[in-house]
PDB file of N, CA, C and O in Angstrom:
ATOM      1  N   MET A   1      59.398 222.564  72.122  1.00  0.00           N
ATOM      2  CA  MET A   1      59.869 222.820  73.474  1.00  0.00           C
ATOM      3  C   MET A   1      58.834 222.342  74.476  1.00  0.00           C
ATOM      4  O   MET A   1      57.630 222.483  74.260  1.00  0.00           O
ATOM      5  N   VAL A   2      59.305 221.788  75.548  1.00  0.00           N
ATOM      6  CA  VAL A   2      58.421 221.312  76.600  1.00  0.00           C
ATOM      7  C   VAL A   2      58.380 222.389  77.684  1.00  0.00           C
ATOM      8  O   VAL A   2      59.416 222.885  78.125  1.00  0.00           O
ATOM      9  N   GLN A   3      57.183 222.735  78.098  1.00  0.00           N
ATOM     10  CA  GLN A   3      56.995 223.770  79.104  1.00  0.00           C
ATOM     11  C   GLN A   3      56.656 223.144  80.451  1.00  0.00           C
ATOM     12  O   GLN A   3      55.904 222.173  80.535  1.00  0.00           O
ATOM     13  N   CYS A   4      57.226 223.720  81.496  1.00  0.00           N
ATOM     14  CA  CYS A   4      56.883 223.346  82.856  1.00  0.00           C
ATOM     15  C   CYS A   4      55.516 223.953  83.175  1.00  0.00           C
ATOM     16  O   CYS A   4      55.055 224.844  82.461  1.00  0.00           O
ATOM     17  N   TRP A   5      54.873 223.483  84.229  1.00  0.00           N
ATOM     18  CA  TRP A   5      53.583 224.036  84.618  1.00  0.00           C
ATOM     19  C   TRP A   5      53.692 225.509  84.987  1.00  0.00           C
ATOM     20  O   TRP A   5      52.696 226.232  84.941  1.00  0.00           O
ATOM     21  N   CYS A   6      54.908 225.972  85.359  1.00  0.00           N
ATOM     22  CA  CYS A   6      55.105 227.378  85.737  1.00  0.00           C
ATOM     23  C   CYS A   6      55.329 228.267  84.526  1.00  0.00           C
ATOM     24  O   CYS A   6      55.433 229.485  84.670  1.00  0.00           O
ATOM     25  N   GLY A   7      55.407 227.674  83.312  1.00  0.00           N
ATOM     26  CA  GLY A   7      55.576 228.440  82.092  1.00  0.00           C
ATOM     27  C   GLY A   7      57.004 228.487  81.577  1.00  0.00           C
ATOM     28  O   GLY A   7      57.240 228.941  80.457  1.00  0.00           O
ATOM     29  N   GLN A   8      57.961 228.025  82.376  1.00  0.00           N
ATOM     30  CA  GLN A   8      59.363 228.014  81.956  1.00  0.00           C
ATOM     31  C   GLN A   8      59.638 226.792  81.074  1.00  0.00           C
ATOM     32  O   GLN A   8      58.964 225.767  81.180  1.00  0.00           O
ATOM     33  N   THR A   9      60.632 226.924  80.212  1.00  0.00           N
ATOM     34  CA  THR A   9      61.023 225.805  79.357  1.00  0.00           C
ATOM     35  C   THR A   9      61.756 224.759  80.191  1.00  0.00           C
ATOM     36  O   THR A   9      62.708 225.075  80.906  1.00  0.00           O
ATOM     37  N   ALA A  10      61.307 223.524  80.094  1.00  0.00           N
ATOM     38  CA  ALA A  10      61.951 222.425  80.818  1.00  0.00           C
ATOM     39  C   ALA A  10      63.293 222.107  80.160  1.00  0.00           C
ATOM     40  O   ALA A  10      63.441 222.242  78.945  1.00  0.00           O
ATOM     41  N   VAL A  11      64.255 221.690  80.954  1.00  0.00           N
ATOM     42  CA  VAL A  11      65.573 221.321  80.444  1.00  0.00           C
ATOM     43  C   VAL A  11      65.696 219.803  80.415  1.00  0.00           C
ATOM     44  O   VAL A  11      65.037 219.101  81.182  1.00  0.00           O
ATOM     45  N   VAL A  12      66.541 219.309  79.530  1.00  0.00           N
ATOM     46  CA  VAL A  12      66.773 217.870  79.441  1.00  0.00           C
ATOM     47  C   VAL A  12      67.914 217.517  80.394  1.00  0.00           C
ATOM     48  O   VAL A  12      69.012 218.064  80.285  1.00  0.00           O
ATOM     49  N   LEU A  13      67.654 216.614  81.315  1.00  0.00           N
ATOM     50  CA  LEU A  13      68.621 216.132  82.298  1.00  0.00           C
ATOM     51  C   LEU A  13      68.812 214.637  82.104  1.00  0.00           C
ATOM     52  O   LEU A  13      68.077 214.010  81.342  1.00  0.00           O
ATOM     53  N   THR A  14      69.785 214.068  82.781  1.00  0.00           N
ATOM     54  CA  THR A  14      70.049 212.633  82.667  1.00  0.00           C
ATOM     55  C   THR A  14      69.941 211.976  84.033  1.00  0.00           C
ATOM     56  O   THR A  14      70.537 212.441  85.005  1.00  0.00           O
ATOM     57  N   SER A  15      69.186 210.905  84.098  1.00  0.00           N
ATOM     58  CA  SER A  15      69.044 210.125  85.323  1.00  0.00           C
ATOM     59  C   SER A  15      70.211 209.152  85.428  1.00  0.00           C
ATOM     60  O   SER A  15      70.568 208.494  84.451  1.00  0.00           O
ATOM     61  N   TRP A  16      70.801 209.064  86.615  1.00  0.00           N
ATOM     62  CA  TRP A  16      71.857 208.080  86.854  1.00  0.00           C
ATOM     63  C   TRP A  16      71.469 207.156  87.994  1.00  0.00           C
ATOM     64  O   TRP A  16      72.333 206.618  88.688  1.00  0.00           O
ATOM     65  N   THR A  17      70.168 206.972  88.188  1.00  0.00           N
ATOM     66  CA  THR A  17      69.705 206.029  89.198  1.00  0.00           C
ATOM     67  C   THR A  17      69.878 204.606  88.683  1.00  0.00           C
ATOM     68  O   THR A  17      70.021 204.400  87.478  1.00  0.00           O
ATOM     69  N   ASN A  18      69.865 203.635  89.566  1.00  0.00           N
ATOM     70  CA  ASN A  18      69.983 202.235  89.137  1.00  0.00           C
ATOM     71  C   ASN A  18      68.790 201.808  88.294  1.00  0.00           C
ATOM     72  O   ASN A  18      68.917 200.938  87.433  1.00  0.00           O
ATOM     73  N   ARG A  19      67.658 202.400  88.531  1.00  0.00           N
ATOM     74  CA  ARG A  19      66.458 202.013  87.797  1.00  0.00           C
ATOM     75  C   ARG A  19      66.391 202.626  86.395  1.00  0.00           C
ATOM     76  O   ARG A  19      65.823 202.022  85.485  1.00  0.00           O
ATOM     77  N   ASN A  20      66.968 203.822  86.213  1.00  0.00           N
ATOM     78  CA  ASN A  20      66.936 204.516  84.924  1.00  0.00           C
ATOM     79  C   ASN A  20      68.312 205.089  84.573  1.00  0.00           C
ATOM     80  O   ASN A  20      68.438 206.299  84.380  1.00  0.00           O
ATOM     81  N   PRO A  21      69.334 204.253  84.487  1.00  0.00           N
ATOM     82  CA  PRO A  21      70.676 204.771  84.230  1.00  0.00           C
ATOM     83  C   PRO A  21      70.831 205.324  82.815  1.00  0.00           C
ATOM     84  O   PRO A  21      70.565 204.635  81.830  1.00  0.00           O
ATOM     85  N   GLY A  22      71.266 206.577  82.735  1.00  0.00           N
ATOM     86  CA  GLY A  22      71.500 207.183  81.433  1.00  0.00           C
ATOM     87  C   GLY A  22      70.246 207.624  80.700  1.00  0.00           C
ATOM     88  O   GLY A  22      70.327 208.104  79.570  1.00  0.00           O
ATOM     89  N   ARG A  23      69.113 207.471  81.316  1.00  0.00           N
ATOM     90  CA  ARG A  23      67.855 207.843  80.662  1.00  0.00           C
ATOM     91  C   ARG A  23      67.607 209.333  80.845  1.00  0.00           C
ATOM     92  O   ARG A  23      67.646 209.847  81.963  1.00  0.00           O
ATOM     93  N   ARG A  24      67.352 210.019  79.741  1.00  0.00           N
ATOM     94  CA  ARG A  24      67.137 211.462  79.786  1.00  0.00           C
ATOM     95  C   ARG A  24      65.680 211.791  80.091  1.00  0.00           C
ATOM     96  O   ARG A  24      64.760 211.046  79.752  1.00  0.00           O
ATOM     97  N   PHE A  25      65.510 212.939  80.747  1.00  0.00           N
ATOM     98  CA  PHE A  25      64.157 213.392  81.092  1.00  0.00           C
ATOM     99  C   PHE A  25      64.097 214.911  81.086  1.00  0.00           C
ATOM    100  O   PHE A  25      65.115 215.589  81.225  1.00  0.00           O
ATOM    101  N   TYR A  26      62.892 215.430  80.924  1.00  0.00           N
ATOM    102  CA  TYR A  26      62.668 216.862  81.036  1.00  0.00           C
ATOM    103  C   TYR A  26      62.463 217.174  82.509  1.00  0.00           C
ATOM    104  O   TYR A  26      61.763 216.450  83.217  1.00  0.00           O
ATOM    105  N   GLY A  27      63.072 218.244  82.959  1.00  0.00           N
ATOM    106  CA  GLY A  27      62.882 218.618  84.347  1.00  0.00           C
ATOM    107  C   GLY A  27      62.924 220.121  84.530  1.00  0.00           C
ATOM    108  O   GLY A  27      63.714 220.811  83.886  1.00  0.00           O
ATOM    109  N   TYR A  28      62.079 220.623  85.401  1.00  0.00           N
ATOM    110  CA  TYR A  28      62.075 222.018  85.822  1.00  0.00           C
ATOM    111  C   TYR A  28      61.083 222.123  86.962  1.00  0.00           C
ATOM    112  O   TYR A  28      60.014 221.515  86.902  1.00  0.00           O
ATOM    113  N   CYS A  29      61.403 222.868  87.986  1.00  0.00           N
ATOM    114  CA  CYS A  29      60.549 222.956  89.183  1.00  0.00           C
ATOM    115  C   CYS A  29      60.241 221.534  89.655  1.00  0.00           C
ATOM    116  O   CYS A  29      61.159 220.752  89.904  1.00  0.00           O
ATOM    117  N   ASP A  30      58.979 221.203  89.776  1.00  0.00           N
ATOM    118  CA  ASP A  30      58.562 219.854  90.157  1.00  0.00           C
ATOM    119  C   ASP A  30      58.121 219.041  88.947  1.00  0.00           C
ATOM    120  O   ASP A  30      57.612 217.930  89.094  1.00  0.00           O
ATOM    121  N   PHE A  31      58.316 219.594  87.750  1.00  0.00           N
ATOM    122  CA  PHE A  31      57.863 218.955  86.524  1.00  0.00           C
ATOM    123  C   PHE A  31      58.898 217.944  86.054  1.00  0.00           C
ATOM    124  O   PHE A  31      60.080 218.262  85.926  1.00  0.00           O
ATOM    125  N   ILE A  32      58.442 216.727  85.798  1.00  0.00           N
ATOM    126  CA  ILE A  32      59.316 215.689  85.249  1.00  0.00           C
ATOM    127  C   ILE A  32      58.532 214.904  84.205  1.00  0.00           C
ATOM    128  O   ILE A  32      57.394 214.498  84.438  1.00  0.00           O
ATOM    129  N   ASP A  33      59.154 214.699  83.062  1.00  0.00           N
ATOM    130  CA  ASP A  33      58.566 213.867  82.012  1.00  0.00           C
ATOM    131  C   ASP A  33      59.727 213.217  81.264  1.00  0.00           C
ATOM    132  O   ASP A  33      60.758 213.856  81.057  1.00  0.00           O
ATOM    133  N   TRP A  34      59.579 211.982  80.862  1.00  0.00           N
ATOM    134  CA  TRP A  34      60.663 211.274  80.200  1.00  0.00           C
ATOM    135  C   TRP A  34      60.873 211.765  78.781  1.00  0.00           C
ATOM    136  O   TRP A  34      59.913 211.981  78.042  1.00  0.00           O
ATOM    137  N   TYR A  35      62.120 211.939  78.404  1.00  0.00           N
ATOM    138  CA  TYR A  35      62.537 212.306  77.052  1.00  0.00           C
ATOM    139  C   TYR A  35      62.810 211.036  76.254  1.00  0.00           C
ATOM    140  O   TYR A  35      62.436 210.933  75.085  1.00  0.00           O
ATOM    141  N   ASP A  36      63.460 210.077  76.891  1.00  0.00           N
ATOM    142  CA  ASP A  36      63.801 208.801  76.249  1.00  0.00           C
ATOM    143  C   ASP A  36      62.785 207.731  76.627  1.00  0.00           C
ATOM    144  O   ASP A  36      62.172 207.801  77.692  1.00  0.00           O
ATOM    145  N   PRO A  37      62.604 206.734  75.751  1.00  0.00           N
ATOM    146  CA  PRO A  37      61.748 205.598  76.122  1.00  0.00           C
ATOM    147  C   PRO A  37      62.443 204.758  77.188  1.00  0.00           C
ATOM    148  O   PRO A  37      63.649 204.901  77.391  1.00  0.00           O
ATOM    149  N   PRO A  38      61.717 203.896  77.864  1.00  0.00           N
ATOM    150  CA  PRO A  38      62.338 203.033  78.880  1.00  0.00           C
ATOM    151  C   PRO A  38      63.440 202.168  78.260  1.00  0.00           C
ATOM    152  O   PRO A  38      63.366 201.796  77.089  1.00  0.00           O
ATOM    153  N   MET A  39      64.455 201.857  79.060  1.00  0.00           N
ATOM    154  CA  MET A  39      65.541 200.997  78.596  1.00  0.00           C
ATOM    155  C   MET A  39      65.158 199.540  78.787  1.00  0.00           C
ATOM    156  O   MET A  39      64.316 199.205  79.619  1.00  0.00           O
ATOM    157  N   CYS A  40      65.789 198.685  78.004  1.00  0.00           N
ATOM    158  CA  CYS A  40      65.543 197.262  78.159  1.00  0.00           C
ATOM    159  C   CYS A  40      66.158 196.782  79.480  1.00  0.00           C
ATOM    160  O   CYS A  40      67.046 197.431  80.032  1.00  0.00           O
ATOM    161  N   ALA A  41      65.684 195.661  79.967  1.00  0.00           N
ATOM    162  CA  ALA A  41      66.136 195.126  81.252  1.00  0.00           C
ATOM    163  C   ALA A  41      67.643 194.859  81.250  1.00  0.00           C
ATOM    164  O   ALA A  41      68.308 195.057  82.267  1.00  0.00           O
ATOM    165  N   ARG A  42      68.176 194.417  80.129  1.00  0.00           N
ATOM    166  CA  ARG A  42      69.623 194.131  80.041  1.00  0.00           C
ATOM    167  C   ARG A  42      70.442 195.396  80.256  1.00  0.00           C
ATOM    168  O   ARG A  42      71.433 195.373  80.984  1.00  0.00           O
ATOM    169  N   SER A  43      70.040 196.500  79.631  1.00  0.00           N
ATOM    170  CA  SER A  43      70.746 197.773  79.810  1.00  0.00           C
ATOM    171  C   SER A  43      70.676 198.231  81.255  1.00  0.00           C
ATOM    172  O   SER A  43      71.673 198.683  81.817  1.00  0.00           O
ATOM    173  N   VAL A  44      69.514 198.116  81.850  1.00  0.00           N
ATOM    174  CA  VAL A  44      69.328 198.538  83.235  1.00  0.00           C
ATOM    175  C   VAL A  44      70.211 197.720  84.170  1.00  0.00           C
ATOM    176  O   VAL A  44      70.674 198.239  85.186  1.00  0.00           O
ATOM    177  N   SER A  45      70.453 196.450  83.846  1.00  0.00           N
ATOM    178  CA  SER A  45      71.287 195.622  84.716  1.00  0.00           C
ATOM    179  C   SER A  45      72.785 195.832  84.469  1.00  0.00           C
ATOM    180  O   SER A  45      73.585 195.650  85.387  1.00  0.00           O
ATOM    181  N   ILE A  46      73.178 196.209  83.258  1.00  0.00           N
ATOM    182  CA  ILE A  46      74.592 196.339  82.918  1.00  0.00           C
ATOM    183  C   ILE A  46      75.154 197.728  83.223  1.00  0.00           C
ATOM    184  O   ILE A  46      76.263 197.840  83.746  1.00  0.00           O
ATOM    185  N   ILE A  47      74.413 198.776  82.909  1.00  0.00           N
ATOM    186  CA  ILE A  47      74.949 200.135  83.005  1.00  0.00           C
ATOM    187  C   ILE A  47      75.425 200.504  84.413  1.00  0.00           C
ATOM    188  O   ILE A  47      76.506 201.083  84.526  1.00  0.00           O
ATOM    189  N   PRO A  48      74.695 200.208  85.492  1.00  0.00           N
ATOM    190  CA  PRO A  48      75.219 200.578  86.815  1.00  0.00           C
ATOM    191  C   PRO A  48      76.588 199.957  87.127  1.00  0.00           C
ATOM    192  O   PRO A  48      77.440 200.614  87.724  1.00  0.00           O
ATOM    193  N   GLY A  49      76.800 198.709  86.733  1.00  0.00           N
ATOM    194  CA  GLY A  49      78.098 198.070  86.943  1.00  0.00           C
ATOM    195  C   GLY A  49      79.198 198.751  86.144  1.00  0.00           C
ATOM    196  O   GLY A  49      80.311 198.924  86.640  1.00  0.00           O
ATOM    197  N   LEU A  50      78.898 199.136  84.917  1.00  0.00           N
ATOM    198  CA  LEU A  50      79.869 199.853  84.093  1.00  0.00           C
ATOM    199  C   LEU A  50      80.207 201.201  84.718  1.00  0.00           C
ATOM    200  O   LEU A  50      81.367 201.612  84.727  1.00  0.00           O
ATOM    201  N   LEU A  51      79.203 201.882  85.234  1.00  0.00           N
ATOM    202  CA  LEU A  51      79.435 203.173  85.877  1.00  0.00           C
ATOM    203  C   LEU A  51      80.294 203.019  87.132  1.00  0.00           C
ATOM    204  O   LEU A  51      81.186 203.832  87.374  1.00  0.00           O
ATOM    205  N   ARG A  52      80.032 201.987  87.926  1.00  0.00           N
ATOM    206  CA  ARG A  52      80.847 201.748  89.126  1.00  0.00           C
ATOM    207  C   ARG A  52      82.298 201.467  88.745  1.00  0.00           C
ATOM    208  O   ARG A  52      83.220 201.976  89.381  1.00  0.00           O
ATOM    209  N   ALA A  53      82.499 200.657  87.707  1.00  0.00           N
ATOM    210  CA  ALA A  53      83.855 200.339  87.254  1.00  0.00           C
ATOM    211  C   ALA A  53      84.557 201.594  86.746  1.00  0.00           C
ATOM    212  O   ALA A  53      85.732 201.816  87.041  1.00  0.00           O
ATOM    213  N   ARG A  54      83.845 202.405  85.993  1.00  0.00           N
ATOM    214  CA  ARG A  54      84.416 203.650  85.477  1.00  0.00           C
ATOM    215  C   ARG A  54      84.777 204.593  86.621  1.00  0.00           C
ATOM    216  O   ARG A  54      85.838 205.216  86.600  1.00  0.00           O
ATOM    217  N   ASN A  55      83.904 204.700  87.612  1.00  0.00           N
ATOM    218  CA  ASN A  55      84.176 205.574  88.754  1.00  0.00           C
ATOM    219  C   ASN A  55      85.376 205.079  89.558  1.00  0.00           C
ATOM    220  O   ASN A  55      86.157 205.887  90.059  1.00  0.00           O
ATOM    221  N   ALA A  56      85.530 203.763  89.686  1.00  0.00           N
ATOM    222  CA  ALA A  56      86.682 203.206  90.395  1.00  0.00           C
ATOM    223  C   ALA A  56      87.972 203.512  89.638  1.00  0.00           C
ATOM    224  O   ALA A  56      88.982 203.855  90.252  1.00  0.00           O
ATOM    225  N   ILE A  57      87.948 203.392  88.336  1.00  0.00           N
ATOM    226  CA  ILE A  57      89.126 203.710  87.521  1.00  0.00           C
ATOM    227  C   ILE A  57      89.459 205.195  87.640  1.00  0.00           C
ATOM    228  O   ILE A  57      90.628 205.562  87.758  1.00  0.00           O
ATOM    229  N   GLN A  58      88.436 206.049  87.612  1.00  0.00           N
ATOM    230  CA  GLN A  58      88.662 207.491  87.747  1.00  0.00           C
ATOM    231  C   GLN A  58      89.265 207.820  89.106  1.00  0.00           C
ATOM    232  O   GLN A  58      90.156 208.664  89.198  1.00  0.00           O
ATOM    233  N   ALA A  59      88.789 207.162  90.164  1.00  0.00           N
ATOM    234  CA  ALA A  59      89.329 207.403  91.500  1.00  0.00           C
ATOM    235  C   ALA A  59      90.803 206.986  91.570  1.00  0.00           C
ATOM    236  O   ALA A  59      91.613 207.681  92.184  1.00  0.00           O
ATOM    237  N   THR A  60      91.150 205.867  90.953  1.00  0.00           N
ATOM    238  CA  THR A  60      92.542 205.423  90.916  1.00  0.00           C
ATOM    239  C   THR A  60      93.399 206.417  90.149  1.00  0.00           C
ATOM    240  O   THR A  60      94.507 206.741  90.577  1.00  0.00           O
ATOM    241  N   LEU A  61      92.902 206.898  89.028  1.00  0.00           N
ATOM    242  CA  LEU A  61      93.624 207.892  88.234  1.00  0.00           C
ATOM    243  C   LEU A  61      93.830 209.176  89.034  1.00  0.00           C
ATOM    244  O   LEU A  61      94.924 209.741  89.021  1.00  0.00           O
ATOM    245  N   ASP A  62      92.794 209.642  89.728  1.00  0.00           N
ATOM    246  CA  ASP A  62      92.908 210.848  90.550  1.00  0.00           C
ATOM    247  C   ASP A  62      93.950 210.660  91.650  1.00  0.00           C
ATOM    248  O   ASP A  62      94.756 211.557  91.898  1.00  0.00           O
ATOM    249  N   ASP A  63      93.940 209.499  92.313  1.00  0.00           N
ATOM    250  CA  ASP A  63      94.929 209.207  93.357  1.00  0.00           C
ATOM    251  C   ASP A  63      96.339 209.200  92.782  1.00  0.00           C
ATOM    252  O   ASP A  63      97.263 209.737  93.393  1.00  0.00           O
ATOM    253  N   THR A  64      96.508 208.597  91.616  1.00  0.00           N
ATOM    254  CA  THR A  64      97.813 208.518  90.970  1.00  0.00           C
ATOM    255  C   THR A  64      98.320 209.912  90.603  1.00  0.00           C
ATOM    256  O   THR A  64      99.501 210.214  90.778  1.00  0.00           O
ATOM    257  N   ARG A  65      97.433 210.751  90.100  1.00  0.00           N
ATOM    258  CA  ARG A  65      97.831 212.123  89.749  1.00  0.00           C
ATOM    259  C   ARG A  65      98.241 212.918  90.993  1.00  0.00           C
ATOM    260  O   ARG A  65      99.212 213.674  90.959  1.00  0.00           O
ATOM    261  N   ARG A  66      97.496 212.743  92.093  1.00  0.00           N
ATOM    262  CA  ARG A  66      97.865 213.431  93.338  1.00  0.00           C
ATOM    263  C   ARG A  66      99.236 212.961  93.829  1.00  0.00           C
ATOM    264  O   ARG A  66     100.070 213.768  94.241  1.00  0.00           O
ATOM    265  N   GLU A  67      99.455 211.653  93.777  1.00  0.00           N
ATOM    266  CA  GLU A  67     100.733 211.095  94.206  1.00  0.00           C
ATOM    267  C   GLU A  67     101.872 211.594  93.313  1.00  0.00           C
ATOM    268  O   GLU A  67     102.952 211.907  93.814  1.00  0.00           O
ATOM    269  N   ALA A  68     101.649 211.669  92.013  1.00  0.00           N
ATOM    270  CA  ALA A  68     102.675 212.167  91.087  1.00  0.00           C
ATOM    271  C   ALA A  68     102.995 213.632  91.375  1.00  0.00           C
ATOM    272  O   ALA A  68     104.156 214.033  91.303  1.00  0.00           O
ATOM    273  N   ALA A  69     101.989 214.428  91.696  1.00  0.00           N
ATOM    274  CA  ALA A  69     102.212 215.836  92.025  1.00  0.00           C
ATOM    275  C   ALA A  69     103.041 215.965  93.297  1.00  0.00           C
ATOM    276  O   ALA A  69     103.928 216.815  93.379  1.00  0.00           O
ATOM    277  N   LYS A  70     102.750 215.110  94.307  1.00  0.00           N
ATOM    278  CA  LYS A  70     103.548 215.129  95.540  1.00  0.00           C
ATOM    279  C   LYS A  70     104.998 214.749  95.258  1.00  0.00           C
ATOM    280  O   LYS A  70     105.924 215.372  95.777  1.00  0.00           O
ATOM    281  N   MET A  71     105.187 213.722  94.434  1.00  0.00           N
ATOM    282  CA  MET A  71     106.543 213.274  94.107  1.00  0.00           C
ATOM    283  C   MET A  71     107.314 214.354  93.345  1.00  0.00           C
ATOM    284  O   MET A  71     108.513 214.534  93.556  1.00  0.00           O
ATOM    285  N   LYS A  72     106.624 215.060  92.469  1.00  0.00           N
ATOM    286  CA  LYS A  72     107.262 216.138  91.710  1.00  0.00           C
ATOM    287  C   LYS A  72     107.726 217.241  92.661  1.00  0.00           C
ATOM    288  O   LYS A  72     108.841 217.746  92.528  1.00  0.00           O
ATOM    289  N   LYS A  73     106.874 217.618  93.623  1.00  0.00           N
ATOM    290  CA  LYS A  73     107.258 218.639  94.601  1.00  0.00           C
ATOM    291  C   LYS A  73     108.456 218.161  95.418  1.00  0.00           C
ATOM    292  O   LYS A  73     109.392 218.923  95.660  1.00  0.00           O
ATOM    293  N   TYR A  74     108.423 216.905  95.838  1.00  0.00           N
ATOM    294  CA  TYR A  74     109.524 216.331  96.612  1.00  0.00           C
ATOM    295  C   TYR A  74     110.813 216.365  95.804  1.00  0.00           C
ATOM    296  O   TYR A  74     111.873 216.706  96.329  1.00  0.00           O
ATOM    297  N   LEU A  75     110.721 216.013  94.537  1.00  0.00           N
ATOM    298  CA  LEU A  75     111.899 216.011  93.670  1.00  0.00           C
ATOM    299  C   LEU A  75     112.445 217.422  93.507  1.00  0.00           C
ATOM    300  O   LEU A  75     113.657 217.628  93.574  1.00  0.00           O
ATOM    301  N   ILE A  76     111.578 218.382  93.296  1.00  0.00           N
ATOM    302  CA  ILE A  76     112.018 219.770  93.132  1.00  0.00           C
ATOM    303  C   ILE A  76     112.694 220.269  94.409  1.00  0.00           C
ATOM    304  O   ILE A  76     113.732 220.929  94.349  1.00  0.00           O
ATOM    305  N   LEU A  77     112.102 219.952  95.565  1.00  0.00           N
ATOM    306  CA  LEU A  77     112.707 220.361  96.828  1.00  0.00           C
ATOM    307  C   LEU A  77     114.054 219.696  97.045  1.00  0.00           C
ATOM    308  O   LEU A  77     115.001 220.335  97.502  1.00  0.00           O
ATOM    309  N   THR A  78     114.141 218.411  96.718  1.00  0.00           N
ATOM    310  CA  THR A  78     115.383 217.669  96.894  1.00  0.00           C
ATOM    311  C   THR A  78     116.477 218.220  95.994  1.00  0.00           C
ATOM    312  O   THR A  78     117.597 218.445  96.451  1.00  0.00           O
ATOM    313  N   VAL A  79     116.170 218.439  94.727  1.00  0.00           N
ATOM    314  CA  VAL A  79     117.155 218.969  93.780  1.00  0.00           C
ATOM    315  C   VAL A  79     117.531 220.394  94.184  1.00  0.00           C
ATOM    316  O   VAL A  79     118.699 220.776  94.106  1.00  0.00           O
ATOM    317  N   GLY A  80     116.552 221.171  94.612  1.00  0.00           N
ATOM    318  CA  GLY A  80     116.827 222.547  95.037  1.00  0.00           C
ATOM    319  C   GLY A  80     117.768 222.596  96.219  1.00  0.00           C
ATOM    320  O   GLY A  80     118.656 223.448  96.268  1.00  0.00           O
ATOM    321  N   ASN A  81     117.590 221.696  97.175  1.00  0.00           N
ATOM    322  CA  ASN A  81     118.494 221.641  98.345  1.00  0.00           C
ATOM    323  C   ASN A  81     119.893 221.209  97.943  1.00  0.00           C
ATOM    324  O   ASN A  81     120.880 221.719  98.474  1.00  0.00           O
ATOM    325  N   ARG A  82     119.983 220.278  97.016  1.00  0.00           N
ATOM    326  CA  ARG A  82     121.291 219.790  96.563  1.00  0.00           C
ATOM    327  C   ARG A  82     122.050 220.894  95.830  1.00  0.00           C
ATOM    328  O   ARG A  82     123.261 221.034  96.000  1.00  0.00           O
ATOM    329  N   VAL A  83     121.346 221.673  95.020  1.00  0.00           N
ATOM    330  CA  VAL A  83     121.982 222.771  94.297  1.00  0.00           C
ATOM    331  C   VAL A  83     122.463 223.819  95.299  1.00  0.00           C
ATOM    332  O   VAL A  83     123.538 224.396  95.133  1.00  0.00           O
ATOM    333  N   GLY A  84     121.670 224.061  96.332  1.00  0.00           N
ATOM    334  CA  GLY A  84     122.059 225.008  97.380  1.00  0.00           C
ATOM    335  C   GLY A  84     123.269 224.531  98.169  1.00  0.00           C
ATOM    336  O   GLY A  84     123.977 225.345  98.762  1.00  0.00           O
ATOM    337  N   ASP A  85     123.518 223.223  98.187  1.00  0.00           N
ATOM    338  CA  ASP A  85     124.667 222.657  98.901  1.00  0.00           C
ATOM    339  C   ASP A  85     125.945 222.713  98.075  1.00  0.00           C
ATOM    340  O   ASP A  85     127.009 222.312  98.548  1.00  0.00           O
ATOM    341  N   GLY A  86     125.846 223.213  96.836  1.00  0.00           N
ATOM    342  CA  GLY A  86     127.039 223.319  95.992  1.00  0.00           C
ATOM    343  C   GLY A  86     127.200 222.214  94.988  1.00  0.00           C
ATOM    344  O   GLY A  86     128.249 222.124  94.350  1.00  0.00           O
ATOM    345  N   PHE A  87     126.203 221.362  94.816  1.00  0.00           N
ATOM    346  CA  PHE A  87     126.298 220.270  93.834  1.00  0.00           C
ATOM    347  C   PHE A  87     125.854 220.732  92.493  1.00  0.00           C
ATOM    348  O   PHE A  87     125.862 219.956  91.538  1.00  0.00           O
TER     349      PHE A  87
END
């Protein structure tokens, strides 16, 4: 176990910065120490682009789900009104 200078056990976190994407580190209070070795230059250049693409796909999926939920409510309201009209 890695201890912080304050005596608490440091936790393993993940960096998502452009310089250290996906690289894990120990962190607690102001204490930081790397858990993983440095990544190769190719990984550092590729991972941020992959993350941006993944985030864009997730945003599109979230928008699509919101739109589908709105359409479902609209459909339920429309069918409910039609049933109330005697259809």
